[in-house]
Each structure stands twice: as C-alpha cells, then as structure tokens.
Biopython code that builds the backbone (N, CA, C, O; Angstrom):
import numpy as np
from Bio.PDB.StructureBuilder import StructureBuilder

atoms = [
    (1, "MET", "N", (25.934, -18.862, -0.520)),
    (1, "MET", "CA", (24.777, -18.125, -0.041)),
    (1, "MET", "C", (24.979, -16.635, -0.290)),
    (1, "MET", "O", (26.068, -16.099, -0.088)),
    (2, "GLU", "N", (23.909, -15.976, -0.732)),
    (2, "GLU", "CA", (23.957, -14.544, -1.001)),
    (2, "GLU", "C", (24.007, -13.748, 0.298)),
    (2, "GLU", "O", (23.389, -14.109, 1.300)),
    (3, "LYS", "N", (24.753, -12.669, 0.247)),
    (3, "LYS", "CA", (24.760, -11.769, 1.392)),
    (3, "LYS", "C", (23.719, -10.682, 1.135)),
    (3, "LYS", "O", (23.789, -9.966, 0.136)),
    (4, "THR", "N", (22.762, -10.569, 2.040)),
    (4, "THR", "CA", (21.704, -9.584, 1.899)),
    (4, "THR", "C", (22.209, -8.213, 2.332)),
    (4, "THR", "O", (22.704, -8.042, 3.446)),
    (5, "LEU", "N", (22.075, -7.234, 1.430)),
    (5, "LEU", "CA", (22.520, -5.882, 1.745)),
    (5, "LEU", "C", (21.449, -5.097, 2.486)),
    (5, "LEU", "O", (21.748, -4.279, 3.355)),
    (6, "ILE", "N", (20.208, -5.356, 2.131)),
    (6, "ILE", "CA", (19.100, -4.685, 2.795)),
    (6, "ILE", "C", (18.277, -5.753, 3.496)),
    (6, "ILE", "O", (17.839, -6.718, 2.869)),
    (7, "THR", "N", (18.073, -5.584, 4.767)),
    (7, "THR", "CA", (17.354, -6.595, 5.550)),
    (7, "THR", "C", (15.853, -6.293, 5.566)),
    (7, "THR", "O", (15.422, -5.191, 5.225)),
    (8, "ALA", "N", (15.077, -7.286, 5.967)),
    (8, "ALA", "CA", (13.626, -7.101, 6.099)),
    (8, "ALA", "C", (13.328, -6.010, 7.129)),
    (8, "ALA", "O", (12.390, -5.230, 6.961)),
    (9, "GLY", "N", (14.122, -5.959, 8.185)),
    (9, "GLY", "CA", (13.933, -4.929, 9.210)),
    (9, "GLY", "C", (14.149, -3.525, 8.663)),
    (9, "GLY", "O", (13.449, -2.589, 9.049)),
    (10, "SER", "N", (15.127, -3.378, 7.758)),
    (10, "SER", "CA", (15.379, -2.067, 7.138)),
    (10, "SER", "C", (14.194, -1.633, 6.289)),
    (10, "SER", "O", (13.765, -0.481, 6.348)),
    (11, "ILE", "N", (13.671, -2.562, 5.503)),
    (11, "ILE", "CA", (12.529, -2.228, 4.653)),
    (11, "ILE", "C", (11.304, -1.932, 5.510)),
    (11, "ILE", "O", (10.532, -1.026, 5.197)),
    (12, "GLN", "N", (11.121, -2.687, 6.587)),
    (12, "GLN", "CA", (9.999, -2.434, 7.485)),
    (12, "GLN", "C", (10.103, -1.025, 8.069)),
    (12, "GLN", "O", (9.093, -0.333, 8.199)),
    (13, "HIS", "N", (11.301, -0.600, 8.419)),
    (13, "HIS", "CA", (11.497, 0.746, 8.960)),
    (13, "HIS", "C", (11.178, 1.812, 7.902)),
    (13, "HIS", "O", (10.578, 2.837, 8.223)),
    (14, "ILE", "N", (11.571, 1.580, 6.659)),
    (14, "ILE", "CA", (11.271, 2.526, 5.583)),
    (14, "ILE", "C", (9.765, 2.603, 5.361)),
    (14, "ILE", "O", (9.218, 3.687, 5.162)),
    (15, "ILE", "N", (9.089, 1.444, 5.395)),
    (15, "ILE", "CA", (7.629, 1.420, 5.263)),
    (15, "ILE", "C", (7.004, 2.242, 6.384)),
    (15, "ILE", "O", (6.076, 3.018, 6.156)),
    (16, "GLU", "N", (7.516, 2.064, 7.586)),
    (16, "GLU", "CA", (7.013, 2.804, 8.746)),
    (16, "GLU", "C", (7.191, 4.309, 8.560)),
    (16, "GLU", "O", (6.284, 5.082, 8.870)),
    (17, "LEU", "N", (8.343, 4.727, 8.061)),
    (17, "LEU", "CA", (8.600, 6.151, 7.843)),
    (17, "LEU", "C", (7.665, 6.739, 6.775)),
    (17, "LEU", "O", (7.102, 7.818, 6.958)),
    (18, "ILE", "N", (7.512, 6.028, 5.680)),
    (18, "ILE", "CA", (6.656, 6.516, 4.594)),
    (18, "ILE", "C", (5.198, 6.553, 5.032)),
    (18, "ILE", "O", (4.491, 7.525, 4.766)),
    (19, "ALA", "N", (4.747, 5.495, 5.704)),
    (19, "ALA", "CA", (3.366, 5.458, 6.185)),
    (19, "ALA", "C", (3.116, 6.590, 7.184)),
    (19, "ALA", "O", (2.059, 7.220, 7.156)),
    (20, "GLY", "N", (4.072, 6.845, 8.055)),
    (20, "GLY", "CA", (3.951, 7.949, 9.011)),
    (20, "GLY", "C", (3.874, 9.297, 8.323)),
    (20, "GLY", "O", (3.121, 10.177, 8.741)),
    (21, "MET", "N", (4.661, 9.457, 7.259)),
    (21, "MET", "CA", (4.647, 10.715, 6.508)),
    (21, "MET", "C", (3.275, 10.917, 5.848)),
    (21, "MET", "O", (2.717, 12.014, 5.884)),
    (22, "ILE", "N", (2.743, 9.852, 5.250)),
    (22, "ILE", "CA", (1.420, 9.943, 4.611)),
    (22, "ILE", "C", (0.356, 10.258, 5.657)),
    (22, "ILE", "O", (-0.567, 11.032, 5.403)),
    (23, "TRP", "N", (0.494, 9.656, 6.825)),
    (23, "TRP", "CA", (-0.477, 9.809, 7.914)),
    (23, "TRP", "C", (-0.505, 11.241, 8.451)),
    (23, "TRP", "O", (-1.575, 11.782, 8.729)),
    (24, "ARG", "N", (0.682, 11.856, 8.597)),
    (24, "ARG", "CA", (0.780, 13.145, 9.282)),
    (24, "ARG", "C", (0.694, 14.379, 8.387)),
    (24, "ARG", "O", (0.334, 15.457, 8.860)),
    (25, "HIS", "N", (1.016, 14.238, 7.108)),
    (25, "HIS", "CA", (1.146, 15.419, 6.254)),
    (25, "HIS", "C", (0.126, 15.419, 5.119)),
    (25, "HIS", "O", (-0.257, 14.372, 4.597)),
    (26, "GLU", "N", (-0.293, 16.610, 4.760)),
    (26, "GLU", "CA", (-1.136, 16.800, 3.571)),
    (26, "GLU", "C", (-0.191, 16.789, 2.378)),
    (26, "GLU", "O", (0.695, 17.637, 2.273)),
    (27, "ILE", "N", (-0.376, 15.842, 1.497)),
    (27, "ILE", "CA", (0.505, 15.679, 0.348)),
    (27, "ILE", "C", (-0.335, 15.845, -0.912)),
    (27, "ILE", "O", (-1.424, 15.280, -1.006)),
    (28, "PRO", "N", (0.162, 16.621, -1.892)),
    (28, "PRO", "CA", (-0.593, 16.755, -3.149)),
    (28, "PRO", "C", (-0.847, 15.378, -3.771)),
    (28, "PRO", "O", (0.003, 14.489, -3.709)),
    (29, "GLN", "N", (-2.015, 15.223, -4.362)),
    (29, "GLN", "CA", (-2.449, 13.928, -4.874)),
    (29, "GLN", "C", (-1.471, 13.332, -5.890)),
    (29, "GLN", "O", (-1.226, 12.126, -5.876)),
    (30, "VAL", "N", (-0.917, 14.157, -6.759)),
    (30, "VAL", "CA", (-0.006, 13.652, -7.780)),
    (30, "VAL", "C", (1.268, 13.080, -7.144)),
    (30, "VAL", "O", (1.812, 12.086, -7.625)),
    (31, "VAL", "N", (1.734, 13.702, -6.078)),
    (31, "VAL", "CA", (2.916, 13.211, -5.359)),
    (31, "VAL", "C", (2.549, 11.968, -4.545)),
    (31, "VAL", "O", (3.292, 10.987, -4.513)),
    (32, "LYS", "N", (1.400, 12.032, -3.895)),
    (32, "LYS", "CA", (0.938, 10.905, -3.082)),
    (32, "LYS", "C", (0.755, 9.646, -3.933)),
    (32, "LYS", "O", (1.023, 8.536, -3.475)),
    (33, "GLU", "N", (0.303, 9.826, -5.159)),
    (33, "GLU", "CA", (0.130, 8.702, -6.080)),
    (33, "GLU", "C", (1.452, 7.958, -6.271)),
    (33, "GLU", "O", (1.487, 6.729, -6.213)),
    (34, "ARG", "N", (2.519, 8.685, -6.495)),
    (34, "ARG", "CA", (3.842, 8.070, -6.688)),
    (34, "ARG", "C", (4.346, 7.417, -5.403)),
    (34, "ARG", "O", (4.937, 6.338, -5.432)),
    (35, "ILE", "N", (4.108, 8.078, -4.288)),
    (35, "ILE", "CA", (4.530, 7.525, -2.994)),
    (35, "ILE", "C", (3.785, 6.216, -2.711)),
    (35, "ILE", "O", (4.377, 5.265, -2.201)),
    (36, "LEU", "N", (2.506, 6.165, -3.037)),
    (36, "LEU", "CA", (1.727, 4.953, -2.808)),
    (36, "LEU", "C", (2.221, 3.796, -3.673)),
    (36, "LEU", "O", (2.272, 2.655, -3.213)),
    (37, "LEU", "N", (2.583, 4.084, -4.917)),
    (37, "LEU", "CA", (3.124, 3.038, -5.775)),
    (37, "LEU", "C", (4.446, 2.507, -5.222)),
    (37, "LEU", "O", (4.700, 1.303, -5.250)),
    (38, "MET", "N", (5.286, 3.418, -4.718)),
    (38, "MET", "CA", (6.547, 3.013, -4.104)),
    (38, "MET", "C", (6.287, 2.197, -2.831)),
    (38, "MET", "O", (6.975, 1.209, -2.574)),
    (39, "LEU", "N", (5.312, 2.606, -2.050)),
    (39, "LEU", "CA", (4.962, 1.893, -0.826)),
    (39, "LEU", "C", (4.488, 0.472, -1.136)),
    (39, "LEU", "O", (4.852, -0.474, -0.436)),
    (40, "ALA", "N", (3.679, 0.324, -2.182)),
    (40, "ALA", "CA", (3.202, -1.004, -2.576)),
    (40, "ALA", "C", (4.378, -1.910, -2.942)),
    (40, "ALA", "O", (4.414, -3.076, -2.548)),
    (41, "GLU", "N", (5.317, -1.381, -3.679)),
    (41, "GLU", "CA", (6.489, -2.180, -4.065)),
    (41, "GLU", "C", (7.347, -2.526, -2.852)),
    (41, "GLU", "O", (7.856, -3.642, -2.752)),
    (42, "LEU", "N", (7.512, -1.583, -1.937)),
    (42, "LEU", "CA", (8.268, -1.858, -0.715)),
    (42, "LEU", "C", (7.605, -2.956, 0.123)),
    (42, "LEU", "O", (8.289, -3.821, 0.671)),
    (43, "ILE", "N", (6.291, -2.919, 0.220)),
    (43, "ILE", "CA", (5.571, -3.945, 0.982)),
    (43, "ILE", "C", (5.806, -5.316, 0.349)),
    (43, "ILE", "O", (6.020, -6.302, 1.053)),
    (44, "ARG", "N", (5.765, -5.371, -0.978)),
    (44, "ARG", "CA", (6.009, -6.649, -1.663)),
    (44, "ARG", "C", (7.439, -7.132, -1.453)),
    (44, "ARG", "O", (7.660, -8.325, -1.247)),
    (45, "ARG", "N", (8.399, -6.241, -1.502)),
    (45, "ARG", "CA", (9.806, -6.629, -1.268)),
    (45, "ARG", "C", (10.006, -7.080, 0.174)),
    (45, "ARG", "O", (10.746, -8.026, 0.442)),
    (46, "TYR", "N", (9.349, -6.404, 1.086)),
    (46, "TYR", "CA", (9.423, -6.791, 2.502)),
    (46, "TYR", "C", (8.878, -8.199, 2.687)),
    (46, "TYR", "O", (9.460, -9.003, 3.416)),
    (47, "LEU", "N", (7.767, -8.498, 2.031)),
    (47, "LEU", "CA", (7.169, -9.829, 2.124)),
    (47, "LEU", "C", (8.122, -10.892, 1.586)),
    (47, "LEU", "O", (8.254, -11.960, 2.184)),
    (48, "ILE", "N", (8.780, -10.617, 0.476)),
    (48, "ILE", "CA", (9.739, -11.558, -0.110)),
    (48, "ILE", "C", (10.899, -11.803, 0.849)),
    (48, "ILE", "O", (11.267, -12.951, 1.096)),
    (49, "LEU", "N", (11.479, -10.728, 1.392)),
    (49, "LEU", "CA", (12.611, -10.874, 2.313)),
    (49, "LEU", "C", (12.211, -11.553, 3.618)),
    (49, "LEU", "O", (12.952, -12.382, 4.145)),
    (50, "ALA", "N", (11.043, -11.200, 4.136)),
    (50, "ALA", "CA", (10.585, -11.804, 5.384)),
    (50, "ALA", "C", (10.353, -13.296, 5.199)),
    (50, "ALA", "O", (10.712, -14.092, 6.066)),
    (51, "THR", "N", (9.761, -13.676, 4.084)),
    (51, "THR", "CA", (9.524, -15.091, 3.799)),
    (51, "THR", "C", (10.841, -15.836, 3.624)),
    (51, "THR", "O", (11.006, -16.953, 4.114)),
    (52, "LYS", "N", (11.773, -15.206, 2.921)),
    (52, "LYS", "CA", (13.083, -15.819, 2.681)),
    (52, "LYS", "C", (13.832, -16.054, 3.994)),
    (52, "LYS", "O", (14.523, -17.061, 4.149)),
    (53, "ASN", "N", (13.689, -15.122, 4.934)),
    (53, "ASN", "CA", (14.393, -15.217, 6.221)),
    (53, "ASN", "C", (13.544, -15.857, 7.314)),
    (53, "ASN", "O", (13.919, -15.859, 8.486)),
    (54, "LYS", "N", (12.383, -16.406, 6.910)),
    (54, "LYS", "CA", (11.471, -17.086, 7.836)),
    (54, "LYS", "C", (11.040, -16.180, 8.996)),
    (54, "LYS", "O", (10.994, -16.599, 10.153)),
    (55, "ILE", "N", (10.724, -14.925, 8.647)),
    (55, "ILE", "CA", (10.236, -13.943, 9.616)),
    (55, "ILE", "C", (8.742, -13.768, 9.366)),
    (55, "ILE", "O", (8.301, -13.751, 8.217)),
    (56, "ASN", "N", (7.966, -13.640, 10.435)),
    (56, "ASN", "CA", (6.539, -13.366, 10.292)),
    (56, "ASN", "C", (6.364, -11.895, 9.911)),
    (56, "ASN", "O", (6.635, -11.017, 10.730)),
    (57, "PRO", "N", (5.910, -11.604, 8.665)),
    (57, "PRO", "CA", (5.802, -10.196, 8.252)),
    (57, "PRO", "C", (4.722, -9.453, 9.021)),
    (57, "PRO", "O", (3.584, -9.912, 9.120)),
    (58, "GLN", "N", (5.093, -8.297, 9.564)),
    (58, "GLN", "CA", (4.151, -7.445, 10.271)),
    (58, "GLN", "C", (4.307, -6.021, 9.755)),
    (58, "GLN", "O", (5.379, -5.421, 9.837)),
    (59, "LEU", "N", (3.219, -5.505, 9.226)),
    (59, "LEU", "CA", (3.257, -4.159, 8.671)),
    (59, "LEU", "C", (2.964, -3.125, 9.746)),
    (59, "LEU", "O", (2.056, -3.312, 10.556)),
    (60, "PRO", "N", (3.729, -2.032, 9.761)),
    (60, "PRO", "CA", (3.460, -0.942, 10.707)),
    (60, "PRO", "C", (2.292, -0.088, 10.234)),
    (60, "PRO", "O", (1.896, -0.157, 9.071)),
    (61, "HIS", "N", (1.749, 0.706, 11.128)),
    (61, "HIS", "CA", (0.688, 1.681, 10.819)),
    (61, "HIS", "C", (-0.522, 1.043, 10.146)),
    (61, "HIS", "O", (-1.029, 1.566, 9.154)),
    (62, "MET", "N", (-0.986, -0.085, 10.682)),
    (62, "MET", "CA", (-2.134, -0.748, 10.074)),
    (62, "MET", "C", (-3.385, 0.129, 10.123)),
    (62, "MET", "O", (-4.276, -0.027, 9.287)),
    (63, "GLN", "N", (-3.466, 1.045, 11.087)),
    (63, "GLN", "CA", (-4.606, 1.965, 11.140)),
    (63, "GLN", "C", (-4.601, 2.858, 9.897)),
    (63, "GLN", "O", (-5.653, 3.111, 9.310)),
    (64, "MET", "N", (-3.414, 3.336, 9.495)),
    (64, "MET", "CA", (-3.302, 4.157, 8.297)),
    (64, "MET", "C", (-3.616, 3.321, 7.064)),
    (64, "MET", "O", (-4.248, 3.808, 6.127)),
    (65, "MET", "N", (-3.179, 2.068, 7.058)),
    (65, "MET", "CA", (-3.450, 1.189, 5.924)),
    (65, "MET", "C", (-4.965, 0.981, 5.789)),
    (65, "MET", "O", (-5.487, 0.915, 4.676)),
    (66, "GLY", "N", (-5.660, 0.880, 6.912)),
    (66, "GLY", "CA", (-7.117, 0.759, 6.894)),
    (66, "GLY", "C", (-7.782, 2.002, 6.321)),
    (66, "GLY", "O", (-8.778, 1.903, 5.605)),
    (67, "LYS", "N", (-7.229, 3.182, 6.639)),
    (67, "LYS", "CA", (-7.768, 4.432, 6.095)),
    (67, "LYS", "C", (-7.579, 4.480, 4.581)),
    (67, "LYS", "O", (-8.458, 4.949, 3.858)),
    (68, "LEU", "N", (-6.430, 3.996, 4.102)),
    (68, "LEU", "CA", (-6.199, 3.965, 2.662)),
    (68, "LEU", "C", (-7.196, 3.040, 1.975)),
    (68, "LEU", "O", (-7.699, 3.341, 0.893)),
    (69, "HIS", "N", (-7.474, 1.910, 2.620)),
    (69, "HIS", "CA", (-8.438, 0.963, 2.060)),
    (69, "HIS", "C", (-9.837, 1.579, 2.018)),
    (69, "HIS", "O", (-10.566, 1.387, 1.045)),
    (70, "GLN", "N", (-10.215, 2.314, 3.056)),
    (70, "GLN", "CA", (-11.515, 2.986, 3.074)),
    (70, "GLN", "C", (-11.572, 4.067, 1.997)),
    (70, "GLN", "O", (-12.599, 4.236, 1.339)),
    (71, "GLU", "N", (-10.477, 4.796, 1.818)),
    (71, "GLU", "CA", (-10.417, 5.811, 0.767)),
    (71, "GLU", "C", (-10.571, 5.153, -0.603)),
    (71, "GLU", "O", (-11.202, 5.714, -1.498)),
    (72, "LEU", "N", (-9.993, 3.967, -0.762)),
    (72, "LEU", "CA", (-10.129, 3.218, -2.012)),
    (72, "LEU", "C", (-11.594, 2.865, -2.269)),
    (72, "LEU", "O", (-12.087, 3.028, -3.385)),
    (73, "LYS", "N", (-12.277, 2.387, -1.251)),
    (73, "LYS", "CA", (-13.702, 2.043, -1.398)),
    (73, "LYS", "C", (-14.525, 3.264, -1.796)),
    (73, "LYS", "O", (-15.348, 3.195, -2.708)),
    (74, "ASN", "N", (-14.297, 4.389, -1.102)),
    (74, "ASN", "CA", (-15.049, 5.610, -1.397)),
    (74, "ASN", "C", (-14.776, 6.115, -2.811)),
    (74, "ASN", "O", (-15.693, 6.527, -3.521)),
    (75, "LEU", "N", (-13.505, 6.079, -3.210)),
    (75, "LEU", "CA", (-13.133, 6.538, -4.541)),
    (75, "LEU", "C", (-13.705, 5.615, -5.610)),
    (75, "LEU", "O", (-14.113, 6.078, -6.675)),
    (76, "TYR", "N", (-13.738, 4.318, -5.338)),
    (76, "TYR", "CA", (-14.334, 3.354, -6.267)),
    (76, "TYR", "C", (-15.813, 3.677, -6.496)),
    (76, "TYR", "O", (-16.283, 3.709, -7.633)),
    (77, "GLU", "N", (-16.527, 3.913, -5.413)),
    (77, "GLU", "CA", (-17.953, 4.223, -5.520)),
    (77, "GLU", "C", (-18.172, 5.516, -6.310)),
    (77, "GLU", "O", (-19.066, 5.594, -7.152)),
    (78, "TRP", "N", (-17.348, 6.523, -6.030)),
    (78, "TRP", "CA", (-17.499, 7.807, -6.713)),
    (78, "TRP", "C", (-17.171, 7.675, -8.198)),
    (78, "TRP", "O", (-17.935, 8.135, -9.046)),
    (79, "GLU", "N", (-16.036, 7.046, -8.515)),
    (79, "GLU", "CA", (-15.623, 6.938, -9.911)),
    (79, "GLU", "C", (-16.559, 6.032, -10.707)),
    (79, "GLU", "O", (-16.806, 6.286, -11.886)),
    (80, "SER", "N", (-17.075, 4.993, -10.085)),
    (80, "SER", "CA", (-17.992, 4.077, -10.774)),
    (80, "SER", "C", (-19.347, 4.714, -11.033)),
    (80, "SER", "O", (-20.039, 4.330, -11.976)),
    (81, "SER", "N", (-19.734, 5.673, -10.217)),
    (81, "SER", "CA", (-21.047, 6.303, -10.362)),
    (81, "SER", "C", (-21.050, 7.437, -11.394)),
    (81, "SER", "O", (-22.115, 7.952, -11.735)),
    (82, "ARG", "N", (-19.897, 7.824, -11.883)),
    (82, "ARG", "CA", (-19.854, 8.899, -12.889)),
    (82, "ARG", "C", (-20.564, 8.457, -14.161)),
    (82, "ARG", "O", (-20.533, 7.284, -14.533)),
    (83, "LYS", "N", (-21.194, 9.402, -14.808)),
    (83, "LYS", "CA", (-22.032, 9.099, -15.968)),
    (83, "LYS", "C", (-21.237, 8.502, -17.139)),
    (83, "LYS", "O", (-21.643, 7.493, -17.716)),
    (84, "HIS", "N", (-20.147, 9.103, -17.472)),
    (84, "HIS", "CA", (-19.348, 8.659, -18.619)),
    (84, "HIS", "C", (-18.041, 8.022, -18.159)),
    (84, "HIS", "O", (-16.960, 8.355, -18.646)),
    (85, "HIS", "N", (-18.167, 7.110, -17.222)),
    (85, "HIS", "CA", (-16.981, 6.453, -16.660)),
    (85, "HIS", "C", (-16.341, 5.538, -17.708)),
    (85, "HIS", "O", (-16.995, 4.637, -18.235)),
    (86, "LYS", "N", (-15.060, 5.775, -18.006)),
    (86, "LYS", "CA", (-14.350, 4.920, -18.958)),
    (86, "LYS", "C", (-13.189, 4.184, -18.297)),
    (86, "LYS", "O", (-12.955, 3.009, -18.579)),
    (87, "ARG", "N", (-12.468, 4.868, -17.424)),
    (87, "ARG", "CA", (-11.347, 4.218, -16.747)),
    (87, "ARG", "C", (-11.088, 4.911, -15.417)),
    (87, "ARG", "O", (-11.522, 6.040, -15.190)),
    (88, "TYR", "N", (-10.372, 4.214, -14.547)),
    (88, "TYR", "CA", (-10.085, 4.736, -13.215)),
    (88, "TYR", "C", (-8.865, 5.650, -13.254)),
    (88, "TYR", "O", (-7.994, 5.511, -14.113)),
    (89, "THR", "N", (-8.819, 6.580, -12.315)),
    (89, "THR", "CA", (-7.708, 7.524, -12.245)),
    (89, "THR", "C", (-6.430, 6.822, -11.784)),
    (89, "THR", "O", (-6.471, 5.716, -11.245)),
    (90, "GLY", "N", (-5.322, 7.473, -12.004)),
    (90, "GLY", "CA", (-4.037, 6.940, -11.546)),
    (90, "GLY", "C", (-3.970, 6.851, -10.030)),
    (90, "GLY", "O", (-3.345, 5.945, -9.480)),
    (91, "TYR", "N", (-4.614, 7.791, -9.362)),
    (91, "TYR", "CA", (-4.630, 7.774, -7.894)),
    (91, "TYR", "C", (-5.399, 6.563, -7.384)),
    (91, "TYR", "O", (-4.975, 5.912, -6.429)),
    (92, "PHE", "N", (-6.544, 6.254, -8.026)),
    (92, "PHE", "CA", (-7.308, 5.062, -7.655)),
    (92, "PHE", "C", (-6.454, 3.812, -7.853)),
    (92, "PHE", "O", (-6.448, 2.920, -7.004)),
    (93, "GLN", "N", (-5.742, 3.749, -8.960)),
    (93, "GLN", "CA", (-4.917, 2.585, -9.250)),
    (93, "GLN", "C", (-3.777, 2.443, -8.239)),
    (93, "GLN", "O", (-3.416, 1.330, -7.858)),
    (94, "ALA", "N", (-3.213, 3.573, -7.806)),
    (94, "ALA", "CA", (-2.151, 3.534, -6.798)),
    (94, "ALA", "C", (-2.703, 3.044, -5.455)),
    (94, "ALA", "O", (-2.065, 2.237, -4.779)),
    (95, "LEU", "N", (-3.882, 3.528, -5.072)),
    (95, "LEU", "CA", (-4.526, 3.045, -3.845)),
    (95, "LEU", "C", (-4.811, 1.551, -3.932)),
    (95, "LEU", "O", (-4.637, 0.819, -2.957)),
    (96, "PHE", "N", (-5.251, 1.106, -5.106)),
    (96, "PHE", "CA", (-5.538, -0.308, -5.301)),
    (96, "PHE", "C", (-4.271, -1.151, -5.168)),
    (96, "PHE", "O", (-4.306, -2.232, -4.580)),
    (97, "GLU", "N", (-3.164, -0.670, -5.703)),
    (97, "GLU", "CA", (-1.890, -1.392, -5.598)),
    (97, "GLU", "C", (-1.463, -1.550, -4.143)),
    (97, "GLU", "O", (-1.024, -2.628, -3.742)),
    (98, "VAL", "N", (-1.586, -0.488, -3.348)),
    (98, "VAL", "CA", (-1.224, -0.569, -1.931)),
    (98, "VAL", "C", (-2.145, -1.539, -1.211)),
    (98, "VAL", "O", (-1.690, -2.350, -0.404)),
    (99, "SER", "N", (-3.431, -1.460, -1.498)),
    (99, "SER", "CA", (-4.392, -2.357, -0.869)),
    (99, "SER", "C", (-4.091, -3.810, -1.222)),
    (99, "SER", "O", (-4.170, -4.692, -0.367)),
    (100, "LEU", "N", (-3.751, -4.050, -2.467)),
    (100, "LEU", "CA", (-3.406, -5.399, -2.907)),
    (100, "LEU", "C", (-2.123, -5.885, -2.242)),
    (100, "LEU", "O", (-2.044, -7.041, -1.827)),
    (101, "ALA", "N", (-1.125, -5.024, -2.137)),
    (101, "ALA", "CA", (0.141, -5.389, -1.485)),
    (101, "ALA", "C", (-0.082, -5.708, -0.008)),
    (101, "ALA", "O", (0.510, -6.648, 0.523)),
    (102, "ILE", "N", (-0.931, -4.929, 0.651)),
    (102, "ILE", "CA", (-1.250, -5.185, 2.059)),
    (102, "ILE", "C", (-1.941, -6.535, 2.193)),
    (102, "ILE", "O", (-1.648, -7.305, 3.108)),
    (103, "SER", "N", (-2.862, -6.815, 1.274)),
    (103, "SER", "CA", (-3.565, -8.099, 1.300)),
    (103, "SER", "C", (-2.598, -9.262, 1.105)),
    (103, "SER", "O", (-2.723, -10.297, 1.760)),
    (104, "GLU", "N", (-1.638, -9.089, 0.206)),
    (104, "GLU", "CA", (-0.639, -10.130, -0.023)),
    (104, "GLU", "C", (0.203, -10.357, 1.225)),
    (104, "GLU", "O", (0.543, -11.493, 1.557)),
    (105, "ALA", "N", (0.535, -9.275, 1.911)),
    (105, "ALA", "CA", (1.402, -9.387, 3.100)),
    (105, "ALA", "C", (0.680, -9.896, 4.325)),
    (105, "ALA", "O", (1.256, -10.621, 5.137)),
    (106, "THR", "N", (-0.585, -9.521, 4.465)),
    (106, "THR", "CA", (-1.312, -9.897, 5.685)),
    (106, "THR", "C", (-2.199, -11.112, 5.509)),
    (106, "THR", "O", (-2.633, -11.721, 6.487)),
    (107, "GLY", "N", (-2.467, -11.463, 4.266)),
    (107, "GLY", "CA", (-3.359, -12.591, 4.012)),
    (107, "GLY", "C", (-4.814, -12.200, 4.074)),
    (107, "GLY", "O", (-5.686, -13.046, 3.873)),
    (108, "ALA", "N", (-5.103, -10.934, 4.348)),
    (108, "ALA", "CA", (-6.488, -10.452, 4.405)),
    (108, "ALA", "C", (-6.973, -10.168, 2.987)),
    (108, "ALA", "O", (-6.214, -9.679, 2.150)),
    (109, "MET", "N", (-8.195, -10.467, 2.732)),
    (109, "MET", "CA", (-8.764, -10.251, 1.422)),
    (109, "MET", "C", (-9.219, -8.812, 1.272)),
    (109, "MET", "O", (-9.953, -8.299, 2.116)),
    (110, "ALA", "N", (-8.786, -8.158, 0.198)),
    (110, "ALA", "CA", (-9.197, -6.777, -0.065)),
    (110, "ALA", "C", (-10.505, -6.794, -0.835)),
    (110, "ALA", "O", (-10.594, -7.382, -1.912)),
    (111, "VAL", "N", (-11.509, -6.151, -0.283)),
    (111, "VAL", "CA", (-12.803, -6.082, -0.963)),
    (111, "VAL", "C", (-13.061, -4.625, -1.293)),
    (111, "VAL", "O", (-13.074, -3.767, -0.410)),
    (112, "VAL", "N", (-13.265, -4.358, -2.560)),
    (112, "VAL", "CA", (-13.493, -2.987, -2.992)),
    (112, "VAL", "C", (-14.980, -2.711, -3.089)),
    (112, "VAL", "O", (-15.455, -1.704, -2.563)),
    (113, "ALA", "N", (-15.716, -3.573, -3.742)),
    (113, "ALA", "CA", (-17.150, -3.349, -3.948)),
    (113, "ALA", "C", (-17.949, -4.200, -2.988)),
    (113, "ALA", "O", (-17.469, -5.222, -2.497)),
    (114, "TYR", "N", (-19.148, -3.783, -2.728)),
    (114, "TYR", "CA", (-20.041, -4.518, -1.857)),
    (114, "TYR", "C", (-20.824, -5.522, -2.656)),
    (114, "TYR", "O", (-21.643, -6.252, -2.098)),
]
sb = StructureBuilder()
sb.init_structure("model")
sb.init_model(0)
sb.init_chain("A")
sb.init_seg("    ")
for serial, (resi, resn, name, xyz) in enumerate(atoms, 1):
    if name == "N":
        sb.init_residue(resn, " ", resi, " ")
    sb.init_atom(name, np.array(xyz, "f"), 0.0, 1.0, " ", f" {name:<3s}", serial, name[0])
structure = sb.get_structure()
C-alpha cells in the first residue's frame, strides 16, 4: 500500500486558504487567472484523495465559489454579446475550470447560459 504524503485534509486546508485570499483581497486579473487554474486542479486532487480514502468531500468557502460562478455567468454574457466575438479570454476559461471542478466535487451541475 502506498503511503500518502499529502492528505485530503491538507489539500482542503490549502483550498480554504486560497479561497479566503481570493475572497478578501483585490488581486490583478492576470494573477487571479493563474490562481484560479491552480485552485481548480487542487479541487480535483482533493476529490481524488477524498474518494480514495472514502471521505465525503466538502469544499470550504462555498459562498465564494458561488460568487465565482456568478462572475462566470456575467462574463459569459458580456463576452458572447461582443460584436466580433471569436474566442473567450483566459480569465473566462480559468473561471470555467474552477466552476467545472466545483461541479465535479459537489455533484452540482454548472450552468453557464440560460
């Protein structure tokens, strides 16, 4: 049997710290984009470890996660309404990744468009 070096609880704590930082501080969009991509990957790793250890995954700061999902919806509407829309921004894609990771972890369906 493999010895786990990083536990699900450790990753959950890191998710909590990062989510709290995003919640409390104004972060430049380019930096926030990278943090969101890292957060999405951490959520996915947490889900894998929690499932492996038969732990019920619970994400911290779900209120902040809801705000990110709302920001994703608003950004989708804005970017889709542009006249010469060709592709979505990197920030939109990072928000989408976090929303998708949250959906994978919670089982809730992420809906972007109405």
